[in-house]
N, C-alpha and C positions, 0 to 999 in steps of 0.2 A: 408339480402335481400333474399326473397323466391326464390327457384330454382324449375323449372319444372322437375319432375322425370319421369312421365309417362303420355302420352296422352291417354285419355279415349274414343276418338271418334272411333266408330266401334269395340270396344273391348267387347268380351263376358262377361256377368255378372259374371260367375264363375272365370274368370281370374282376373277381377277387384277386386273381393272379396278376392282372394288368395293374391294379392299384398297388399291389406289393412291389412290382417292378418299377412303377412310377416313383414311389417313395424312395426306393433303393437308388435309382438313377440320380435323384436329387439329394442324396446323402441325408435323408431325414430318418432319424432313428424312430422305430416303432416296434410294437409287439402285438400279438394277437391273443384274444381270449376265445375259447370255444363255448359251445352251448352246454358243455358238461355231460355227465353220464345220462342224466334224465332229460336233457334238452331244454331246461328251464332258465339257464343262465344267459347272459347277453353275449353272443358272439360278436366280436368286433375287432377293428384295428385301432389301436390306441397310440398316441404319440408320447414319447418320454418327456419331451421338452415343450412347455406351453408356448415358447417363443416361436416354434416351428409351425404352430397352428395356422396363422394367416396364410403363409406360403403354401402349406399342404392343402388347405381349403381351396385356395385359388387353383392349384394344380388339379385337384379332384373335380372341381366344378367345370373346368375346361375339358377334362377328360370325359366327364359324363355328358356334356353338351355334344362333343364330337361323336361319342358312342350313340347317343340318341339320334343324331342326324344320319349317321351311317345306317342304323337299323331301319329308320324310316325310309331312307332311299332304297334299301334292299327290299323292304316290303312293297314300296310303290312299284319297283321293277318287277317283282314277282306278281303283283296284282295286274300290271300291264300285260305280262306274258301269260296270265291265266294260271300261274302256279300257286297263288295265294289260296289258302284253304278257306272255303266259304262255310256258312252254317249248313247249307244243304249238303255239302260234301261230308261234313261232320255227322249229319243225320244219317247219311247213307253208310258211313263207315261204322258208326256205333249207335244203331237205332235204339237198343235197349237202354243204354246209358242216357240218351237224350230224352226218351219217353219217360224213364224213371225220374229224371230230374224235373221234368215238367209236371209230372204227377205229384211229386213231393212239394213243389211250389204251390200247386193248386190246393193241395190238402192244407198246407200251412196258411194259405190265404183264406180258405173256407173257415178254418178254426179261428183265425184272428177276427174275421168279420162276423161270424155266427154269434159271438158273444153279445153283440149289440142288437140282435134281432130276436 
């Protein structure tokens, strides 16, 4: 029976490609499902053989831990060099979007609280 190894919803293309390569390098048979025409199905990477699941899970966990450490290191380096985007920079780049978001939050907060008063 097929086993779901990795959900592909909201996953960057480079990460999905890395997972495919990782499984192929270790001769683990898999197939992919898409979100379908309406985007409501489960996109994912599935294993053909249940016996491969523990090995594939171990490989995937190791890969994700390394990826996480790499991205954190890149962010810390960018932050130390002053290249990391701050909220003030975001406000300067897209003021209407930030102000609109804050206004929407305040309206929802008001509507949620006004019921009790």
